[in-house]
MARVEX-871909 format. One record per residue (C-alpha): x, y, z; residue number from 0; residue in three letters. Coordinates in nm, 2 decimals. Example, Ala and Ser with C-alpha at 12.3 -4.5 7.8 and 13.67 -1.06 7.14 Angstrom:
<site px="1.23" py="-0.45" pz="0.78" num="0" residu="ala"/>
<site px="1.37" py="-0.11" pz="0.71" num="1" residu="ser"/>
//
This chain:
<site px="2.04" py="-3.67" pz="-13.83" num="0" residu="met"/>
<site px="2.41" py="-3.65" pz="-13.88" num="1" residu="glu"/>
<site px="2.64" py="-3.91" pz="-13.76" num="2" residu="ser"/>
<site px="2.89" py="-3.84" pz="-13.50" num="3" residu="arg"/>
<site px="3.07" py="-4.16" pz="-13.55" num="4" residu="asp"/>
<site px="3.41" py="-3.95" pz="-13.64" num="5" residu="tyr"/>
<site px="3.43" py="-3.79" pz="-13.31" num="6" residu="leu"/>
<site px="3.43" py="-4.15" pz="-13.14" num="7" residu="glu"/>
<site px="3.68" py="-4.26" pz="-13.40" num="8" residu="ile"/>
<site px="3.94" py="-3.93" pz="-13.35" num="9" residu="ser"/>
<site px="3.93" py="-3.98" pz="-13.01" num="10" residu="phe"/>
<site px="4.00" py="-4.33" pz="-12.99" num="11" residu="arg"/>
<site px="4.27" py="-4.28" pz="-13.23" num="12" residu="ser"/>
<site px="4.45" py="-4.06" pz="-12.97" num="13" residu="ile"/>
<site px="4.40" py="-4.29" pz="-12.73" num="14" residu="asn"/>
<site px="4.57" py="-4.61" pz="-12.92" num="15" residu="cys"/>
<site px="4.85" py="-4.39" pz="-13.04" num="16" residu="phe"/>
<site px="4.92" py="-4.28" pz="-12.73" num="17" residu="ala"/>
<site px="4.91" py="-4.62" pz="-12.55" num="18" residu="asp"/>
<site px="5.28" py="-4.67" pz="-12.70" num="19" residu="asp"/>
<site px="5.36" py="-4.43" pz="-12.96" num="20" residu="gly"/>
<site px="5.14" py="-4.63" pz="-13.27" num="21" residu="lys"/>
<site px="4.92" py="-4.76" pz="-13.42" num="22" residu="leu"/>
<site px="4.86" py="-5.15" pz="-13.52" num="23" residu="asp"/>
<site px="4.63" py="-5.37" pz="-13.70" num="24" residu="ala"/>
<site px="4.40" py="-5.49" pz="-13.41" num="25" residu="lys"/>
<site px="4.34" py="-5.07" pz="-13.32" num="26" residu="glu"/>
<site px="4.28" py="-4.98" pz="-13.67" num="27" residu="leu"/>
<site px="4.05" py="-5.22" pz="-13.72" num="28" residu="asp"/>
<site px="3.82" py="-5.14" pz="-13.38" num="29" residu="ser"/>
<site px="3.86" py="-4.78" pz="-13.52" num="30" residu="leu"/>
<site px="3.70" py="-4.91" pz="-13.86" num="31" residu="leu"/>
<site px="3.46" py="-5.07" pz="-13.74" num="32" residu="ser"/>
<site px="3.32" py="-4.82" pz="-13.58" num="33" residu="ile"/>
<site px="3.30" py="-4.61" pz="-13.89" num="34" residu="ala"/>
<site px="3.09" py="-4.91" pz="-14.05" num="35" residu="leu"/>
<site px="2.86" py="-5.01" pz="-13.79" num="36" residu="arg"/>
<site px="2.59" py="-4.76" pz="-13.95" num="37" residu="asp"/>
<site px="2.66" py="-4.96" pz="-14.27" num="38" residu="gly"/>
<site px="2.83" py="-4.67" pz="-14.41" num="39" residu="glu"/>
<site px="3.17" py="-4.48" pz="-14.37" num="40" residu="ile"/>
<site px="3.09" py="-4.08" pz="-14.47" num="41" residu="asp"/>
<site px="3.29" py="-3.80" pz="-14.53" num="42" residu="glu"/>
<site px="3.39" py="-3.70" pz="-14.20" num="43" residu="asn"/>
<site px="3.49" py="-4.06" pz="-14.08" num="44" residu="glu"/>
<site px="3.66" py="-4.08" pz="-14.42" num="45" residu="lys"/>
<site px="3.85" py="-3.76" pz="-14.35" num="46" residu="arg"/>
<site px="3.94" py="-3.87" pz="-13.99" num="47" residu="val"/>
<site px="4.03" py="-4.26" pz="-14.11" num="48" residu="leu"/>
<site px="4.28" py="-4.05" pz="-14.40" num="49" residu="gly"/>
<site px="4.42" py="-3.84" pz="-14.13" num="50" residu="asn"/>
<site px="4.42" py="-4.16" pz="-13.92" num="51" residu="ile"/>
<site px="4.67" py="-4.33" pz="-14.14" num="52" residu="leu"/>
<site px="4.89" py="-4.02" pz="-14.30" num="53" residu="glu"/>
<site px="5.05" py="-4.06" pz="-13.85" num="54" residu="arg"/>
<site px="5.13" py="-4.39" pz="-13.98" num="55" residu="ile"/>
<site px="5.56" py="-4.44" pz="-13.96" num="56" residu="lys"/>
<site px="5.60" py="-4.68" pz="-14.27" num="57" residu="glu"/>
<site px="5.90" py="-4.84" pz="-14.02" num="58" residu="glu"/>
<site px="5.57" py="-4.91" pz="-13.78" num="59" residu="glu"/>
<site px="5.39" py="-5.12" pz="-14.08" num="60" residu="ile"/>
<site px="5.42" py="-5.51" pz="-14.11" num="61" residu="asp"/>
<site px="5.25" py="-5.77" pz="-14.31" num="62" residu="phe"/>
<site px="4.90" py="-5.71" pz="-14.09" num="63" residu="ser"/>
<site px="4.94" py="-5.34" pz="-14.03" num="64" residu="met"/>
<site px="4.97" py="-5.31" pz="-14.43" num="65" residu="lys"/>
<site px="4.70" py="-5.51" pz="-14.56" num="66" residu="lys"/>
<site px="4.43" py="-5.36" pz="-14.28" num="67" residu="lys"/>
<site px="4.54" py="-4.98" pz="-14.43" num="68" residu="ile"/>
<site px="4.49" py="-5.13" pz="-14.79" num="69" residu="gln"/>
<site px="4.22" py="-5.22" pz="-14.69" num="70" residu="glu"/>
<site px="4.11" py="-4.89" pz="-14.54" num="71" residu="val"/>
<site px="4.26" py="-4.73" pz="-14.81" num="72" residu="ser"/>
<site px="4.03" py="-4.94" pz="-15.05" num="73" residu="arg"/>
<site px="3.74" py="-4.85" pz="-14.85" num="74" residu="leu"/>
<site px="3.75" py="-4.45" pz="-14.77" num="75" residu="ile"/>
<site px="3.86" py="-4.32" pz="-15.19" num="76" residu="ala"/>
//
């Protein structure tokens, strides 16, 4: 049976961005934890997480966010 966690990740990311217009490291970590809760990141989750990373603006990235982006990028590569 195909995981539908990617739908939850998508929905929650919309809420995160809608909250203050940006995503922080804690929010990104919570999205990643949804993808990892079954022990693997499937192709749909990789696609959704990649799309989320593309929406993050350079000027919004602090040190902790940069580290989290690097972690997510490594896991979805």
